C-alpha positions in Angstrom: 0.1 0.0 -0.3 2.8 2.3 0.6 4.4 1.8 -2.9 0.6 2.6 -4.0 0.5 5.8 -1.8 3.9 7.0 -3.5 3.0 6.1 -6.8 -0.2 8.1 -6.3 1.6 11.3 -5.0 4.0 11.5 -8.5 1.4 10.5 -10.7 1.4 13.5 -13.4 -1.3 15.1 -16.0 0.3 11.7 -18.7 -1.9 9.4 -15.8 -4.4 8.3 -17.7 -6.4 8.3 -13.7 -5.2 12.2 -13.7 -5.7 12.6 -17.2 -9.3 11.6 -16.9 -10.2 13.6 -13.3 -8.8 16.8 -14.8 -10.7 16.5 -18.0 -13.7 16.3 -16.0 -13.6 19.4 -14.9 -15.8 21.2 -17.7 -14.1 24.3 -17.4 -10.6 22.5 -18.8 -12.0 20.5 -21.2 -14.0 23.1 -22.7 -11.2 25.6 -22.8 -8.5 22.9 -24.0 -11.1 22.1 -26.9 -12.2 25.7 -28.0 -8.4 26.4 -28.2 -7.0 23.1 -29.3 -10.0 23.8 -32.7 -10.2 27.5 -32.5 -13.8 28.0 -31.9 -16.5 28.6 -29.3 -18.6 26.4 -27.6 -20.9 27.4 -25.7 -21.1 24.1 -22.8 -20.0 20.4 -23.1 -22.3 17.3 -21.7 -20.0 14.7 -20.6 -21.7 11.3 -22.0 -19.3 9.0 -20.1 -16.2 9.4 -18.8 -13.7 6.1 -19.6 -16.5 4.7 -20.9 -16.1 0.7 -22.2 -17.6 -0.2 -25.9 -18.2 -3.7 -26.9 -20.7 -4.3 -29.2 -20.2 -8.2 -29.7 -19.1 -10.7 -27.1 -16.5 -11.9 -29.7 -15.3 -8.4 -30.2 -12.4 -6.5 -28.5 -13.7 -3.9 -26.3 -11.7 -0.5 -26.1 -11.6 2.4 -23.1 -12.9 5.9 -24.1 -11.2 8.2 -21.4 -13.3 10.9 -22.3 -16.4 11.7 -25.1 -18.1 14.6 -24.3 -21.0 16.6 -26.5 -20.9 20.2 -27.3 -23.8 22.4 -27.4 -23.7 22.0 -31.8 -23.9 18.0 -31.1 -20.3 17.5 -31.7 -18.9 14.7 -30.4 -15.0 14.7 -29.0 -13.0 11.7 -27.7 -10.4 12.8 -25.8 -7.0 10.0 -25.0 -4.0 10.7 -24.0 -1.1 8.6 -25.2 2.2 7.9 -23.6 3.4 5.2 -25.6 4.0 4.7 -29.5 3.3 0.7 -29.0 4.0 -2.0 -31.5 2.5 -4.8 -32.3 5.5 -7.5 -31.5 4.0 -10.1 -34.0 3.5 -7.6 -37.6 6.0 -5.3 -36.2 3.6 -2.3 -36.9 2.8 0.4 -34.5 -1.1 0.3 -33.4 -1.8 4.5 -33.3 -3.6 4.4 -36.9 -5.2 1.2 -36.6 -6.4 2.1 -33.0 -8.1 4.9 -34.0 -10.0 3.5 -37.3 -11.2 0.9 -34.6 -12.5 3.8 -31.6 -14.1 5.9 -34.8 -15.8 2.5 -35.8 -17.2 1.6 -32.4 -17.7 5.6 -31.0 -20.3 5.5 -34.4 -21.9 2.5 -33.4 -22.3 3.7 -30.0 -23.8 7.0 -31.0 -26.4 5.8 -34.0 -29.1 3.7 -32.7 -30.6 0.8 -33.8 -33.0 1.1 -37.1 -31.7 5.4 -37.5 -30.7 6.9 -40.6 -27.1 6.9 -40.9 -27.5 10.7 -41.9 -27.8 11.7 -38.3 -24.7 10.8 -37.1 -23.1 13.5 -35.4 -19.7 15.0 -36.3 -16.7 13.6 -34.3 -13.4 14.2 -33.3 -11.3 11.6 -31.9 -8.0 13.1 -30.3 -4.8 11.5 -29.2 -2.7 13.4 -27.3 0.5 12.3 -27.8 4.3 12.4 -26.0 5.7 11.1 -29.1 5.8 12.3 -32.5 4.1 9.8 -34.7 5.2 11.2 -37.7 8.7 12.3 -37.1 7.7 15.6 -38.8 7.6 18.2 -35.7 4.1 19.4 -36.4 2.3 20.3 -33.0 -1.0 19.1 -34.6 -1.7 16.5 -37.1 -5.2 16.5 -38.9 -6.6 13.8 -40.8 -9.6 13.8 -42.6 -10.9 11.5 -45.6 -9.6 13.2 -49.4 -10.0 12.1 -52.9 -6.8 10.4 -54.3 -7.8 11.8 -57.5 -8.6 15.1 -57.0 -7.0 16.3 -53.1 -9.6 19.5 -52.9 -12.6 16.5 -52.8 -12.9 15.9 -49.0 -15.6 13.5 -48.5 -18.4 15.3 -46.2 -18.8 12.4 -43.4 -17.5 14.9 -40.3 -15.5 12.4 -39.2 -11.9 13.8 -37.8 -9.1 12.4 -36.2 -6.4 14.4 -34.7 -3.0 13.6 -33.4 -1.2 16.3 -30.9 2.3 16.0 -30.7 3.7 17.6 -27.3 7.3 16.9 -28.6 6.3 19.3 -31.6 8.1 22.4 -32.9 6.0 24.3 -35.4 2.4 24.5 -36.6 -0.1 27.1 -35.8 -1.2 26.4 -31.9 -2.6 28.7 -29.3 -0.6 30.0 -26.7 -2.7 27.7 -24.4 -1.9 24.9 -26.5 1.5 25.2 -26.6 1.6 25.8 -22.6 -0.5 22.5 -22.2 1.9 21.0 -23.9 4.9 22.1 -22.1 2.6 21.4 -18.9 2.2 17.7 -20.3 6.2 17.2 -21.3 8.0 19.1 -17.9 5.2 19.9 -15.6 5.8 23.3 -16.0 2.9 25.9 -15.5 3.6 29.1 -18.0 -0.2 30.8 -18.1 -3.8 30.9 -16.2 -4.7 27.6 -18.2 -1.6 25.2 -17.2 -2.4 27.2 -13.8 -5.8 26.1 -13.5 -5.3 22.3 -14.2 -2.0 22.1 -11.7 -4.4 23.5 -9.1 -7.2 20.7 -9.8 -3.9 18.4 -10.0 -3.0 19.2 -6.7 -6.6 18.8 -5.0 -7.4 15.7 -6.5 -4.5 14.5 -4.4 -5.5 15.6 -1.3 -9.2 13.9 -1.5 -9.0 10.7 0.5 -12.1 9.7 -2.1 -9.6 10.0 -5.2 -6.6 8.0 -3.0 -8.8 4.7 -2.1 -10.3 4.8 -6.0 -6.9 5.0 -7.5 -5.7 2.2 -4.5 -8.5 -0.4 -5.6 -8.0 0.7 -9.4 -4.4 -0.8 -8.6 -5.4 -3.4 -6.6 -7.8 -4.3 -9.4 -5.3 -4.4 -12.6 -2.5 -5.9 -10.4 -4.8 -9.2 -9.2 -5.9 -9.2 -13.4 -1.9 -9.4 -14.1 -1.6 -11.9 -11.8 -4.2 -14.3 -12.7 -3.4 -13.4 -16.3 0.4 -14.8 -15.4 -0.7 -17.9 -13.5 -3.0 -18.8 -16.6 -0.2 -18.5 -18.7 1.9 -20.4 -16.6 -1.1 -23.3 -16.4 -1.3 -23.4 -20.2 2.3 -23.5 -20.9 2.7 -26.3 -18.1 -0.2 -27.9 -20.0 1.5 -27.8 -23.5 4.8 -29.2 -22.1 3.2 -32.5 -20.8 1.6 -33.0 -24.4 4.7 -32.5 -25.8 6.3 -35.0 -23.6 3.4 -37.5 -24.3 3.9 -36.8 -27.9 7.2 -38.0 -27.0 6.7 -41.4 -24.9 4.4 -42.2 -28.0 7.0 -42.1 -29.8 9.2 -44.4 -27.6 5.7 -47.4 -27.8 5.1 -46.2 -24.0 0.6 -47.2 -23.3 -2.2 -44.6 -22.7 -2.0 -45.5 -19.3 1.5 -45.6 -18.2 1.7 -42.1 -20.6 -1.2 -40.1 -18.2 0.6 -41.6 -14.8 3.8 -40.1 -16.2 2.2 -36.9 -17.5 -0.4 -36.8 -15.0 -3.0 -36.0 -17.7 -6.0 -36.9 -18.0 -6.9 -40.4 -19.6 -9.2 -39.3 -21.4 -6.3 -36.5 -23.1 -3.8 -38.6 -23.7 -6.7 -41.1 -25.4 -7.3 -37.9 -27.5 -3.9 -37.4 -28.6 -3.3 -41.1 -29.1 -6.3 -41.0 -31.6 -4.7 -37.1 -33.1 -1.3 -39.1 -33.6 -3.0 -42.1 -35.4 -4.6 -39.6 -38.0 -0.9 -38.1 -39.0 
């Protein structure tokens, strides 16, 4: 518990937990969107913080940190991305397909069954990245669908994906967004906006309910990791026993002897014997 207390005390805006809590403050989230998009927003409503979208039992569920809708029914999903992860099997970065998947599930969630497609509201998927995914130095990378044969033609599906690069060096952003980047990167307070954020984080760390929530969440995640490791070890042990059983079959041992030697159920050894016989 002491380690968790220390971890909680050292949390920054880069933490998913703290980011969600800070952006749950309407004045901060609303101002960030206004400064980023250079628009005026009368009000925002929180649909759900850290919502889980799971349209199918077998599909891959995702957790969206903050989803808000403004007074014009434009929907925004805000996410903090600290690691530029790769899929070890394909050696490809996961962020592009992650954004595509987020957009698809968000659309499914927003459109009720039986409603016409044209009722889908405008959406912004906004990833706040503490790395430069494209390594071009832009403060912001904004994506919409365009025609390859005529780049002036834009598909008016009203879906926008934005990758914010806190390590950027050029582009058009407001002073408050620049100061927000500095705060994310280095915990530097340079404007009233980042002072509001810093004050909010300080307040959160003094809140015993927030502290308890974080510790319970971390304990639950630790339990899930331990269960996953134990399950992986168990699967590995069974696979090792099956490999041993195959070797023993090649040596001419009986089903009963192999079951006794490997501690595998005799039914499983018999199934393995039948499988071997078919090859």
